[in-house]
C-alpha positions as CSV (number, residue, x, y, z in Angstrom):
1,M,58.4,-61.9,193.3
2,Y,59.3,-65.5,192.7
3,N,57.2,-65.5,189.5
4,S,58.9,-62.4,188.2
5,E,62.4,-63.8,188.9
6,L,61.5,-67.0,187.2
7,L,60.2,-65.2,184.1
8,L,63.3,-63.1,183.9
9,T,65.5,-66.2,184.2
10,L,63.5,-67.9,181.4
11,L,63.8,-64.9,179.2
12,L,67.6,-64.7,179.7
13,I,67.9,-68.4,178.9
14,N,65.9,-68.0,175.7
15,S,67.9,-64.9,174.7
16,F,71.2,-66.8,175.4
17,G,70.0,-69.7,173.3
18,F,69.2,-67.5,170.4
19,A,72.6,-65.8,170.6
20,Q,74.3,-69.1,170.2
21,V,73.1,-69.6,166.6
22,K,76.0,-68.4,164.5
23,Y,75.1,-68.2,160.8
24,E,78.5,-69.2,159.4
25,Q,78.5,-72.4,161.6
26,Y,75.3,-73.8,160.1
27,F,74.6,-72.0,156.8
28,I,76.0,-70.7,153.5
29,P,74.7,-67.5,151.8
30,K,72.1,-69.2,149.6
31,T,68.4,-70.2,150.2
32,L,66.9,-73.6,150.7
33,R,63.3,-73.7,149.6
34,I,61.1,-76.6,150.6
35,D,57.9,-77.1,148.6
36,F,55.0,-79.2,149.8
37,Y,51.2,-79.7,149.6
38,E,48.9,-79.2,152.5
39,T,45.8,-81.5,152.0
40,G,42.7,-81.9,154.1
41,N,39.4,-80.5,155.1
42,S,37.8,-78.8,158.1
43,T,38.8,-81.5,160.5
44,E,42.1,-83.0,159.2
45,R,45.3,-82.1,157.4
46,K,48.3,-83.8,155.9
47,I,51.6,-82.5,154.6
48,I,53.0,-84.0,151.4
49,F,56.6,-83.3,150.4
50,E,57.1,-82.1,146.8
51,L,60.7,-80.9,146.4
52,A,63.7,-79.2,147.9
53,K,65.4,-76.5,145.9
54,Q,68.5,-74.4,146.1
55,E,68.2,-70.7,145.3
56,P,71.1,-68.3,144.8
57,Y,70.6,-65.7,147.6
58,W,69.8,-65.5,151.3
59,A,68.4,-62.0,151.8
60,G,67.4,-62.4,155.4
61,S,69.2,-61.3,158.5
62,K,72.2,-63.4,159.5
63,I,71.7,-62.5,163.1
64,N,67.9,-62.8,163.7
65,L,67.6,-66.5,162.7
66,I,65.1,-67.6,165.4
67,D,61.6,-66.2,165.2
68,T,60.8,-64.2,168.4
69,F,57.2,-63.1,167.6
70,N,55.1,-66.3,167.9
71,Y,52.9,-65.0,165.0
72,G,51.2,-67.2,162.4
73,E,48.9,-70.2,162.3
74,Y,52.0,-72.3,161.6
75,Q,55.8,-72.3,162.3
76,Y,58.6,-74.2,160.7
77,N,61.7,-75.0,162.7
78,I,65.1,-76.1,161.4
79,Y,67.3,-78.2,163.7
80,D,70.8,-79.3,163.4
81,S,70.4,-83.1,162.8
82,V,73.2,-84.1,165.1
83,S,72.7,-81.9,168.2
84,D,68.9,-81.3,167.6
85,K,69.6,-77.7,168.3
86,L,67.1,-75.1,166.9
87,I,69.0,-73.0,164.3
88,F,66.2,-71.3,162.4
89,S,62.5,-70.7,162.7
90,R,59.7,-68.7,161.1
91,G,56.0,-68.3,161.7
92,Y,53.7,-68.1,158.7
93,C,50.1,-68.4,157.5
94,T,48.5,-70.2,154.5
95,L,45.4,-70.1,152.4
96,F,44.7,-73.7,153.5
97,Q,44.2,-72.5,157.1
98,E,41.6,-69.9,155.9
99,W,39.9,-72.4,153.7
100,K,39.6,-74.9,156.6
101,A,37.2,-72.3,158.2
102,T,34.9,-72.1,155.2
103,A,31.6,-74.0,154.6
104,E,33.2,-75.8,151.6
105,A,35.8,-77.4,153.8
106,K,33.1,-79.2,155.8
107,K,32.2,-81.1,152.6
108,E,35.3,-81.2,150.4
109,T,39.0,-82.2,150.6
110,R,41.5,-79.9,148.8
111,S,45.2,-79.5,148.4
112,F,47.2,-76.2,148.5
113,Y,50.7,-75.6,147.3
114,E,53.0,-74.1,150.0
115,T,56.6,-73.3,150.5
116,A,59.2,-72.6,153.3
117,T,62.4,-70.8,152.8
118,M,65.5,-70.7,155.0
119,P,69.3,-70.2,154.8
120,F,71.0,-73.1,152.9
121,P,72.4,-75.6,155.4
122,I,75.9,-76.9,155.4
123,K,74.9,-80.3,156.9
124,T,71.7,-82.4,157.1
125,I,68.9,-80.6,158.9
126,K,65.6,-81.7,160.5
127,F,62.7,-79.7,159.0
128,E,59.6,-79.5,161.2
129,I,56.2,-77.9,160.6
130,Q,54.0,-77.0,163.5
131,A,50.4,-75.9,163.4
132,R,48.2,-74.3,166.0
133,K,45.6,-76.5,167.8
134,N,43.6,-74.5,170.3
135,L,46.2,-71.8,169.7
136,E,49.1,-74.0,170.8
137,L,51.7,-75.2,168.3
138,E,52.0,-78.9,167.8
139,T,54.2,-80.8,165.3
140,I,52.4,-82.1,162.2
141,Y,55.3,-83.0,159.9
142,T,59.0,-83.8,160.2
143,R,61.6,-84.5,157.4
144,Y,65.3,-84.7,157.2
145,I,66.9,-82.8,154.4
146,N,70.4,-83.5,153.1
147,P,71.9,-80.5,151.2
148,N,74.0,-82.9,149.2
149,D,71.1,-85.1,148.1
150,R,71.3,-85.8,144.4
151,F,67.6,-85.0,144.0
152,L,67.9,-81.5,145.5
153,N,66.9,-79.1,142.7
154,T,69.5,-76.6,141.6
155,E,68.1,-75.5,138.2
156,I,68.0,-71.8,137.4
157,P,64.5,-70.4,136.4
158,N,63.9,-67.9,133.7
159,R,66.4,-65.1,133.9
160,Y,64.0,-62.1,133.6
161,N,65.3,-58.6,133.7
162,W,65.3,-57.2,137.2
163,Y,66.3,-53.9,138.9
164,Y,66.3,-51.9,142.1
165,I,63.6,-49.2,142.6
166,V,65.1,-48.3,146.0
167,K,68.5,-49.5,147.2
168,N,69.8,-48.5,150.6
169,G,72.4,-51.1,151.3
170,G,73.3,-54.8,151.5
171,Y,70.4,-57.2,151.4
172,N,71.3,-58.9,154.7
173,Q,70.8,-55.7,156.6
174,K,67.6,-54.4,154.9
175,V,64.0,-55.4,154.4
176,D,64.1,-56.6,150.8
177,I,60.8,-56.5,148.9
178,V,60.4,-57.8,145.4
179,I,57.5,-56.6,143.3
180,L,56.3,-59.1,140.7
181,P,53.9,-58.4,137.8
182,D,51.0,-60.6,136.9
183,G,48.9,-60.0,133.8
184,Y,51.4,-57.6,132.2
185,T,52.3,-58.6,128.6
186,K,55.6,-57.8,127.0
187,D,54.1,-54.6,125.5
188,E,53.0,-53.6,129.0
189,L,56.3,-53.8,130.8
190,K,56.7,-50.0,130.7
191,K,53.4,-49.7,132.5
192,F,54.5,-52.3,135.1
193,R,57.7,-50.3,135.8
194,E,55.7,-47.2,136.3
195,D,53.2,-49.0,138.5
196,A,56.0,-50.6,140.6
197,K,57.5,-47.1,141.3
198,R,54.0,-45.8,142.1
199,F,53.3,-48.5,144.6
200,T,56.8,-48.1,146.2
201,G,55.7,-44.5,146.8
202,Y,52.4,-45.7,148.3
203,L,54.3,-47.8,150.8
204,F,56.5,-44.9,151.9
205,N,53.6,-42.5,152.1
206,T,52.5,-44.5,155.2
207,S,53.9,-44.3,158.7
208,P,56.0,-46.1,160.0
209,F,57.3,-47.1,156.6
210,K,58.1,-43.5,155.7
211,E,60.3,-43.0,158.7
212,N,62.2,-46.2,157.9
213,E,62.7,-45.9,154.2
214,N,66.4,-46.2,154.6
215,K,65.9,-49.8,156.0
216,F,64.3,-51.0,152.8
217,N,65.5,-52.3,149.4
218,I,62.7,-52.5,146.7
219,L,63.3,-54.6,143.6
220,A,61.2,-55.4,140.6
221,I,61.3,-58.3,138.0
222,D,60.0,-58.0,134.5
223,A,58.1,-61.3,134.3
224,I,56.0,-61.4,131.2
225,S,52.5,-62.8,130.9
226,E,51.0,-64.1,127.7
227,E,47.7,-62.2,128.3
228,S,46.8,-59.0,130.0
229,G,44.7,-59.0,133.1
230,T,43.7,-61.7,135.6
231,D,41.1,-64.4,136.2
232,F,37.6,-63.7,137.3
233,P,36.1,-67.2,137.8
234,G,32.7,-65.7,138.9
235,E,32.5,-64.1,135.5
236,N,34.0,-66.9,133.5
237,I,37.0,-64.8,132.6
238,W,40.3,-66.7,132.4
239,K,43.7,-65.2,131.5
240,N,47.1,-66.9,130.8
241,T,49.3,-65.0,133.2
242,A,52.8,-65.6,134.7
243,I,51.6,-66.6,138.2
244,S,47.9,-67.2,137.8
245,S,46.3,-64.6,140.1
246,N,42.6,-64.8,140.5
247,F,39.7,-62.9,142.1
248,Y,36.8,-64.8,143.8
249,T,39.0,-66.7,146.2
250,F,36.7,-68.8,148.4
251,N,33.9,-67.2,146.3
252,I,34.6,-63.7,147.7
253,E,34.7,-61.4,144.6
254,R,37.2,-58.9,146.0
255,Y,39.6,-61.6,147.4
256,L,42.5,-61.6,145.0
257,T,45.2,-64.3,145.5
258,I,47.8,-66.4,143.7
259,S,47.2,-69.9,142.4
260,D,50.6,-70.8,141.0
261,I,52.8,-70.5,144.1
262,K,55.6,-72.5,142.5
263,S,56.0,-70.1,139.6
264,M,55.7,-67.1,141.9
265,R,58.6,-68.4,144.0
266,N,60.7,-69.4,141.0
267,I,60.4,-65.9,139.5
268,A,61.2,-64.2,142.8
269,S,64.2,-66.5,143.4
270,I,66.4,-64.7,140.8
271,V,66.8,-61.8,143.3
272,P,67.5,-61.4,147.0
273,Y,64.2,-60.9,148.7
274,D,62.4,-61.2,152.1
275,H,58.8,-60.5,151.0
276,I,56.8,-60.6,147.8
277,I,54.3,-58.0,146.6
278,V,52.4,-59.0,143.4
279,L,50.9,-56.2,141.2
280,V,48.0,-57.5,139.2
281,N,47.2,-55.6,136.0
282,T,43.5,-54.7,136.5
283,K,41.2,-51.9,137.5
284,A,39.0,-54.1,139.7
285,Y,39.0,-53.6,143.5
286,G,40.8,-56.3,145.4
287,G,43.8,-57.8,147.1
288,G,45.0,-60.3,149.7
289,G,47.8,-60.7,152.2
290,I,49.1,-63.9,153.8
291,Y,51.6,-63.6,156.7
292,N,55.1,-64.4,155.5
293,F,53.8,-65.7,152.2
294,F,52.8,-62.9,149.8
295,S,50.7,-59.8,149.4
296,V,48.8,-59.0,146.2
297,V,46.9,-55.9,145.0
298,S,45.2,-54.7,141.8
299,S,47.2,-52.0,140.0
300,D,44.7,-49.4,138.9
301,N,41.8,-49.2,141.3
302,M,41.0,-45.9,143.1
303,F,41.6,-47.7,146.4
304,S,44.8,-49.5,145.4
305,E,47.0,-47.4,147.7
306,Y,44.9,-48.4,150.7
307,V,44.7,-52.1,149.7
308,C,48.5,-52.1,149.2
309,V,49.4,-51.0,152.7
310,H,46.5,-52.9,154.3
311,E,47.5,-56.2,152.7
312,F,51.2,-55.7,153.4
313,G,50.2,-55.1,157.0
314,H,48.9,-58.7,157.0
315,A,51.8,-60.2,155.0
316,F,54.7,-58.4,156.7
317,A,53.7,-57.7,160.3
318,G,51.1,-60.3,161.0
319,L,48.3,-57.8,161.6
320,G,44.7,-59.0,161.8
321,D,41.7,-57.5,160.1
322,E,39.9,-55.1,162.5
323,Y,36.6,-54.9,160.6
324,Y,33.6,-56.9,161.5
325,D,30.8,-55.8,159.1
326,S,32.1,-57.1,155.6
327,D,31.3,-60.4,154.0
328,V,34.0,-63.0,154.5
329,A,34.1,-66.7,153.7
330,V,35.4,-67.9,157.0
331,E,33.2,-69.0,159.9
332,N,34.2,-68.7,163.6
333,F,37.8,-67.9,162.6
334,Y,38.9,-66.8,166.1
335,S,38.8,-68.4,169.5
336,F,37.1,-66.6,172.3
337,E,38.9,-68.7,174.9
338,K,42.5,-67.7,174.3
339,E,44.1,-64.6,173.0
340,P,44.5,-64.5,169.2
341,W,48.2,-64.4,168.1
342,E,47.8,-61.2,166.0
343,P,49.3,-58.2,167.8
344,N,46.4,-55.9,167.1
345,L,43.5,-58.2,168.2
346,S,42.4,-59.2,171.7
347,N,39.5,-61.0,173.4
348,L,40.7,-59.4,176.8
349,K,41.4,-62.9,178.2
350,N,45.1,-61.9,178.7
351,F,45.2,-58.3,177.7
352,A,48.5,-57.6,179.5
353,T,50.2,-59.6,176.8
354,K,48.8,-57.4,174.0
355,W,48.8,-53.6,174.1
356,K,47.7,-52.8,177.6
357,D,51.0,-50.9,178.1
358,L,49.9,-48.3,175.5
359,V,46.6,-47.6,177.1
360,S,46.3,-44.4,179.2
361,K,44.9,-44.6,182.7
362,D,41.9,-42.5,181.8
363,V,40.8,-44.9,179.1
364,P,38.4,-47.7,180.3
365,I,38.8,-51.3,179.1
366,P,36.6,-52.2,177.2
367,T,36.5,-48.7,175.6
368,P,33.2,-47.1,174.6
369,A,32.9,-46.1,171.0
370,V,32.3,-42.4,171.8
371,E,34.1,-39.3,170.5
372,K,35.9,-38.8,173.8
373,Y,38.1,-41.8,173.0
374,F,38.5,-41.4,169.3
375,G,42.2,-41.0,168.6
376,K,43.2,-42.8,171.8
377,V,44.5,-46.4,172.3
378,G,41.9,-48.6,174.0
379,A,40.0,-51.8,173.4
380,F,37.0,-51.1,171.1
381,E,34.6,-54.0,170.6
382,G,34.3,-55.3,167.0
383,A,37.2,-56.9,165.2
384,G,38.4,-60.1,163.5
385,Y,35.1,-60.5,161.6
386,S,33.1,-60.5,164.8
387,A,31.0,-57.6,166.2
388,K,31.1,-59.1,169.7
389,G,33.9,-60.6,171.9
390,L,36.9,-59.4,169.9
391,Y,38.6,-56.0,170.4
392,R,40.7,-53.6,168.3
393,P,43.2,-51.0,169.6
394,A,41.7,-47.8,168.1
395,Y,38.3,-46.6,166.9
396,D,39.8,-46.4,163.4
397,C,42.9,-47.8,161.7
398,T,44.1,-48.8,158.2
399,M,43.4,-52.4,159.3
400,K,39.7,-51.5,159.9
401,S,38.6,-49.0,157.2
402,V,39.5,-47.7,153.8
403,S,42.0,-45.1,155.0
404,V,45.6,-44.2,154.0
405,D,48.4,-43.5,156.4
406,N,46.2,-44.4,159.3
407,F,47.8,-47.3,161.2
408,C,47.1,-47.0,164.9
409,P,49.9,-46.9,167.5
410,V,49.6,-50.6,168.2
411,C,49.9,-51.5,164.5
412,K,52.7,-49.1,164.0
413,R,54.6,-50.7,166.9
414,A,54.1,-54.1,165.4
415,I,55.4,-53.0,162.0
416,Q,58.4,-51.2,163.5
417,R,59.4,-54.3,165.5
418,M,59.2,-56.4,162.3
419,I,61.3,-53.8,160.3
420,D,63.9,-53.9,163.0
421,F,64.0,-57.7,163.1
422,Y,64.7,-58.0,159.3
423,A,67.0,-55.0,159.1
424,K,69.5,-56.2,161.7
């Protein structure tokens, strides 16, 4: 009884603390973007500041300023520099964190360009980056940012044509997705506009996005590439494109990501947005999704609809991969000692914090992979790139196999919670 009362008290204190953050007291309706490099290898990392930049819109919620999910390999926190009060936070992931778990990172040191966005502060803030160590967040970088610093960048990037594909209301009360083209030349912009509409349809073909269409705004920007297509380093094919997408990330042929993060952010900044989807003009199979960073998908593959919603599940809702029998570059990516942070993965160490509340009494945990339990929520062994020791909520799901409109109830709940967070 004592423990329950204590937990309730702590939750009330946290909720009260969050409620005290009033947007107008600390921020103006623009974005502050902080760019930095993360440099290191499998055993060490260092953050190197690059620039601070003002962008013209803040598209996020003005109410939900403090992250409540505890998702991501990292979190950045913004504090009022006088009171040291937390006034904004977001969890996120990076390509660097994935690379740290590759064989190459044991031998090489590399740098990755990264960004953090937040409402533009009225006064000096303390910017803090935390990273997980044994799944607990610890501070790895701190910097004070003065919004009136003469070196704060206010330049306006290229003013490409942009437009709404879907508009359901003001951008502070909706989930705002911007679709960017890569590998579309000036003569291919008509194709991009048709592709962007098609992929918008793909998103709203899938539950729970279809039931929440009125909570989204979808925008597109006509960013022009000099050449058509994308890079295939494994085939010695290189294209001059707007944001330098490339296959063969970490030497995995199908892993399609973005190399020029700075250009991607600069292009996106001309519109109000919460999340970025990049359409790459190619028929090859592939894509990628990084939580609170970006998702990317090839435009014309027969599986592009699946890849679109699967990768957006990563980037938007922090969902983990539930498959365990495909080639990946990472090694021992998940701990078997503590619960992974992803809402759809568990090692059953503390299952009550995951989706135990959605499991019927007649479903055993762990759950045998037999037909009797197909279609039910349980804990099926095999997930997170490991056949043993990690569990997924359903026998099948869009996060496991090539299937459209097939998110399991646990993934649907995670997506719905994120939609509600951004749309408030």
